[in-house]
C-alpha positions in Angstrom: 114.4 -17.6 79.9 118.4 -17.9 80.4 120.1 -15.6 77.4 122.3 -17.6 74.8 125.9 -17.0 75.4 127.8 -15.4 72.4 130.2 -17.1 70.5 132.6 -14.0 71.3 132.3 -14.6 75.5 132.6 -18.6 74.4 135.7 -17.9 73.0 137.1 -15.5 75.5 135.6 -17.6 78.5 137.9 -20.6 77.1 141.1 -18.7 76.5 141.1 -17.5 79.9 140.3 -20.6 81.3 143.7 -21.9 79.0 146.1 -19.1 80.4 149.1 -20.2 81.9 151.1 -17.7 84.4 154.4 -16.4 83.3 154.1 -17.7 80.1 152.2 -15.7 76.9 149.1 -15.2 75.5 147.6 -18.2 73.1 147.7 -17.2 69.5 143.6 -16.0 69.0 144.6 -13.5 71.4 146.6 -11.9 68.6 145.1 -13.1 65.3 141.1 -13.5 66.4 138.9 -10.8 65.1 136.1 -12.3 67.4 138.8 -11.3 70.7 139.1 -8.1 69.1 135.4 -7.4 69.3 135.7 -8.3 72.8 139.0 -6.1 73.3 136.8 -3.5 71.9 134.0 -4.0 73.8 135.4 -4.9 77.2 138.5 -3.3 77.2 138.6 0.2 75.2 135.0 0.4 75.6 135.1 0.6 79.7 138.5 1.6 80.6 140.2 5.2 80.6 142.6 5.1 77.4 145.1 7.8 76.5 144.0 9.7 73.3 146.2 12.9 73.2 147.9 15.6 74.9 146.9 19.3 75.7 148.9 20.8 73.1 147.4 19.6 70.3 144.4 21.3 71.1 145.6 24.9 72.3 142.9 27.2 71.2 139.5 27.5 71.6 137.3 25.9 68.4 140.7 23.0 68.3 140.1 19.7 68.0 141.0 16.1 67.2 139.3 13.0 65.7 140.6 10.2 67.5 139.6 6.7 65.3 140.0 3.3 66.3 138.6 -0.1 65.4 134.6 1.5 64.6 135.3 4.4 66.8 135.5 8.0 66.0 135.8 10.7 68.9 136.0 14.3 68.6 138.4 15.9 71.6 137.3 19.5 71.4 138.7 22.7 73.3 135.3 24.8 74.0 134.9 28.3 74.7 136.1 28.7 78.2 139.6 26.6 77.8 138.0 23.5 78.9 138.4 19.7 77.2 135.3 18.1 75.8 134.8 14.5 74.2 131.8 13.8 71.8 131.4 10.8 69.4 132.0 12.0 66.1 128.5 11.2 64.9 125.5 13.9 63.9 122.5 13.0 65.7 120.3 13.5 62.7 121.4 10.8 60.0 124.8 9.8 61.3 127.0 11.5 59.1 130.7 11.4 60.7 130.8 15.3 61.7 134.8 15.9 60.9 136.7 13.9 58.2 139.8 15.6 59.3 142.1 14.1 61.5 142.9 17.9 63.4 141.8 21.1 62.7 140.0 24.4 63.8 136.1 25.2 63.7 133.6 27.4 65.2 130.9 25.6 65.6 130.2 21.7 65.2 128.8 21.5 61.3 127.6 18.2 59.9 128.8 18.4 55.9 125.6 16.4 55.3 122.8 18.6 56.0 124.3 21.2 58.3 123.2 20.6 61.7 124.8 22.9 63.5 126.2 22.3 67.2 128.1 24.9 69.6 131.2 23.6 71.5 130.0 22.4 74.4 127.8 20.1 72.3 124.2 21.8 71.9 122.3 21.7 68.8 122.3 25.1 67.7 120.9 25.0 64.4 118.8 22.6 62.5 116.4 23.7 59.2 112.9 22.4 58.2 112.6 20.3 61.7 109.2 21.5 62.0 107.4 23.4 65.3 107.5 20.5 67.6 111.0 19.5 67.1 113.3 20.3 70.5 116.9 20.5 69.6 117.6 20.2 73.3 117.0 16.5 72.8 119.3 15.9 70.1 122.7 17.4 71.5 126.4 15.5 70.7 126.6 12.2 72.5 129.2 13.1 75.1 132.0 10.9 76.2 133.7 11.0 79.5 136.9 13.0 79.4 139.7 13.6 82.4 143.2 15.7 81.8 146.3 14.6 83.9 149.2 16.9 83.6 148.5 17.7 80.0 147.5 14.1 78.8 144.3 13.6 77.7 142.1 10.2 78.4 138.5 9.0 77.5 136.5 6.2 78.7 133.5 5.2 76.8 131.6 3.5 79.7 128.7 5.1 81.0 129.8 4.4 84.7 133.7 5.0 83.9 136.3 3.5 86.7 136.6 6.2 89.6 140.6 5.0 90.1 141.2 7.4 87.7 141.0 10.1 90.4 143.7 8.0 92.5 146.2 8.0 89.3 145.9 11.4 89.4 146.4 11.8 93.0 149.4 10.3 92.9 150.9 11.2 89.5 150.2 14.7 89.8 153.5 15.7 91.4 155.6 13.8 89.1 154.2 15.4 85.7 153.2 19.4 86.8 156.6 20.3 86.9 157.3 19.7 83.1 154.2 21.6 82.4 152.7 20.2 79.4 150.0 22.4 79.3 152.5 25.3 78.2 154.1 23.3 75.4 153.3 23.0 72.1 153.2 20.3 69.3 156.7 19.8 67.5 156.3 16.7 65.4 153.8 14.0 65.3 154.5 10.4 63.9 151.7 7.9 63.3 152.4 4.6 62.0 150.3 1.5 61.0 151.8 -1.9 62.7 150.6 -5.2 61.1 150.2 -6.5 64.1 147.6 -6.9 67.3 147.8 -4.0 69.7 148.6 -6.3 72.3 152.0 -7.1 70.8 152.9 -3.6 70.2 152.3 -3.1 74.0 154.2 -6.2 75.2 156.8 -4.8 73.2 156.9 -1.8 75.0 156.5 -3.4 78.4 160.2 -4.8 78.5 163.7 -3.9 77.2 165.2 -7.6 77.0 165.2 -6.8 73.0 166.5 -3.0 73.6 170.5 -3.3 73.0 170.4 -6.4 70.5 167.7 -3.7 68.4 167.7 -0.2 69.8 171.5 1.0 69.1 170.0 4.9 69.0 167.9 4.9 71.8 170.6 2.8 74.3 172.7 5.7 73.5 171.2 7.5 76.6 169.4 4.7 78.5 170.4 2.5 80.8 169.9 -1.4 80.6 169.8 -1.8 84.0 166.8 0.5 84.2 164.3 -1.9 83.1 165.3 -5.4 84.2 168.7 -7.4 84.2 169.7 -11.1 85.4 172.5 -10.2 88.0 175.6 -12.0 87.7 179.2 -11.6 88.2 179.6 -10.2 85.1 177.9 -7.4 85.4 177.9 -6.7 89.2 180.4 -3.7 88.7 178.5 -1.8 86.0 175.1 -2.9 88.2 176.6 -1.2 91.2 178.0 1.8 88.9 174.1 2.4 87.7 172.9 2.3 91.5 175.3 4.7 92.7 174.8 7.1 89.7 170.8 6.7 90.3 171.0 7.4 94.1 173.0 10.1 93.6 170.6 11.6 91.0 167.5 11.0 92.7 168.8 12.5 96.1 169.4 15.7 93.8 165.9 15.6 91.6 164.5 15.4 95.3 166.4 18.3 96.3 164.3 20.5 93.7 161.2 18.8 94.4 160.8 16.4 91.4 159.6 13.0 92.7 161.5 10.2 91.5 160.7 6.7 93.3 159.3 4.2 91.3 154.9 3.9 91.6 154.0 0.4 90.6 150.1 0.2 89.9 150.7 -1.7 86.8 148.4 -4.7 87.5 146.6 -3.9 90.9 144.1 -1.2 90.1 141.5 -1.3 87.4 143.2 1.7 86.3 146.3 0.8 86.0 149.9 2.5 85.6 153.6 3.0 86.5 156.3 5.8 86.9 160.0 6.4 87.5 161.9 8.8 87.1 165.7 6.9 86.0 169.2 8.9 85.1 170.2 9.2 81.4 173.3 7.8 80.2 176.8 9.7 79.1 175.9 13.3 79.1 172.4 12.2 80.4 170.4 15.4 79.6 167.9 13.6 77.0 166.9 11.2 74.6 168.9 12.2 71.6 171.6 10.5 69.6 174.4 12.8 71.8 172.4 12.7 74.6 172.1 16.5 75.0 169.4 18.3 75.1 167.0 18.2 71.7 165.9 21.8 72.5 167.8 25.0 74.2 164.3 26.2 75.8 164.1 24.0 78.5 160.5 23.0 79.6 158.6 25.5 82.8 161.2 27.4 84.5 163.9 24.6 84.4 167.1 25.7 84.6 169.6 22.4 85.0 168.7 20.1 81.6 169.8 16.9 83.4 166.7 15.2 85.1 167.0 12.4 83.8 163.9 10.4 82.3 160.7 10.1 83.5 158.8 7.2 82.3 154.9 7.2 82.6 153.0 4.2 81.3 149.6 3.2 81.7 147.3 0.5 80.4 146.1 -0.2 78.2 147.9 1.9 75.4 150.4 4.4 76.2 153.8 5.5 77.3 155.7 8.5 77.9 159.2 10.2 78.5 158.8 13.4 80.1 162.8 15.3 80.2 163.8 18.9 80.5 163.4 19.7 76.9 160.5 17.7 75.8 158.0 15.1 76.4 157.2 12.5 73.9 153.9 10.6 74.3 152.7 7.3 72.7 149.4 6.2 72.0 148.2 2.7 71.0 144.8 2.3 68.8 143.9 -1.0 67.7 142.3 -0.9 63.8 141.8 -4.6 63.2 143.2 -7.9 64.8 146.0 -7.7 62.8 146.8 -3.6 62.4 147.6 -0.9 65.1 148.0 2.7 65.0 150.7 3.8 67.0 150.6 7.6 67.2 153.9 9.5 68.7 153.8 13.2 69.6 157.0 15.2 70.9 156.1 18.3 72.3 158.5 21.2 73.2 158.0 24.5 74.9 155.7 26.5 73.7 158.4 29.7 73.3 161.0 27.6 71.6 161.8 28.3 68.3 162.5 25.9 65.6 165.4 26.1 63.6 167.0 28.4 66.7 166.6 26.4 69.8 165.6 23.2 68.2 165.4 20.7 65.0 162.6 18.5 64.4 165.0 16.0 62.9 167.4 16.2 65.7 164.5 15.8 68.3 162.6 12.7 66.5 165.8 11.0 65.6 165.7 8.9 68.6 161.9 7.5 68.6 161.8 7.5 64.5 164.3 5.1 64.7 163.4 3.1 67.6 159.6 3.0 66.3 160.8 1.4 63.1 162.9 -1.0 64.8 160.0 -1.7 67.1 157.4 -2.0 64.0 159.6 -4.9 62.4 159.9 -6.5 65.5 156.2 -7.0 66.4 155.5 -7.8 63.0 157.7 -10.1 62.7 156.4 -11.9 66.0 152.5 -11.3 64.5 153.7 -13.4 61.3 155.5 -16.4 63.4 152.0 -16.8 65.6 150.1 -17.0 62.7 152.2 -19.8 61.1 150.5 -22.5 63.6 154.0 -23.6 65.1 153.7 -21.3 67.7 152.6 -21.7 71.5 152.9 -19.7 74.6 156.5 -19.7 75.8 157.9 -18.3 79.1 158.6 -15.2 80.1 161.9 -13.6 81.9 161.7 -13.3 85.5 164.6 -10.7 85.0 163.9 -8.8 82.1 159.9 -9.0 81.5 157.8 -8.8 84.6 156.0 -5.8 83.0 155.1 -7.7 80.1 153.2 -10.3 82.4 151.6 -7.4 84.7 150.6 -6.3 81.3 148.9 -9.4 80.1 147.5 -10.1 83.5 145.4 -6.9 83.9 144.3 -7.2 80.5 143.2 -11.3 81.4 142.1 -10.5 84.3 139.7 -6.8 83.0 138.5 -9.7 80.2 137.9 -12.2 82.4 135.5 -9.8 84.9 133.6 -8.2 82.0 133.0 -12.6 80.5 132.2 -14.3 83.5 
């Protein structure tokens, strides 16, 4: 007997068949709750997704609850300082275990009937269950979790993509020198964007819009580092950027800081990209004056001008590592038209607020940029929903990484809905 094909699969197949390379996606990819269900099942349900940084759970018993669509996942620091991940669901009758987004606990206690689990997820206390009850069969449902240079990733699939280890091998030399594990969280800001999560990610993957919309960010950001169309008018400025970049990379490499681009956004199941680029003007950090936001530099750095190491992962994150702080972004779907964007700023664990840094200065550039991006993607969502939208062509000079994101997305979706 042939298994009926679901409406979700039929719609997804139809949309994928209409995909035109070099053009943006069809409107239902951004508007349809049916497509969002496919995204949750096949993208967020089967691939490694970034959810947190280790400084968010510095001590045993510290936890964060990560929620997206209908999922709720606990990320916990156990007694051995390991990182664990569990479904935030009691094995008794399904109550959510931790309501707060973040906190500290000795054991994990269900608020409903006080079933109690230790930090390894083992059920250690359950009253009134009788002599035949076997608590060893009722441990919390675990979730695959891996860390990379202080970044925490989870995978909900039973068999997660194995090429995560390739990303670890390539990226550890880039991230490890910044010692994110030895940092503390200085600030966290969550915003809800009224748009589809893919619009948020596409917007991040290009800087075509930066000069016209991000005056704070482009104080330190060289536009040439993120794609441009060569012309007679910009040839001199372009060459200046090339010369600055080459000189900076020679200096960074001599310090043991890799800087060469690694591009894996579209040729791996676990897609990623990295590159260390110089910053403009004082060239120290992504701040309004391009000087360091924290006088206490990360790790054992003594030179504040280490540029910006950017790290992008499919399907939902980007990160900027500098000499004085790290800023990380995670993108999590709530519905077809709502997306959580979480930004976390980390500084050296010994940096003192009000002495070494101020939160206002540390967060000024990206708070402004996030607000500007929020307006842009929400206007895109509104326009796409009018019915007049049809897929438009990408710039071959400035939107190549947008196309790589879309290619990765449709290829992964296609693999699971054939």
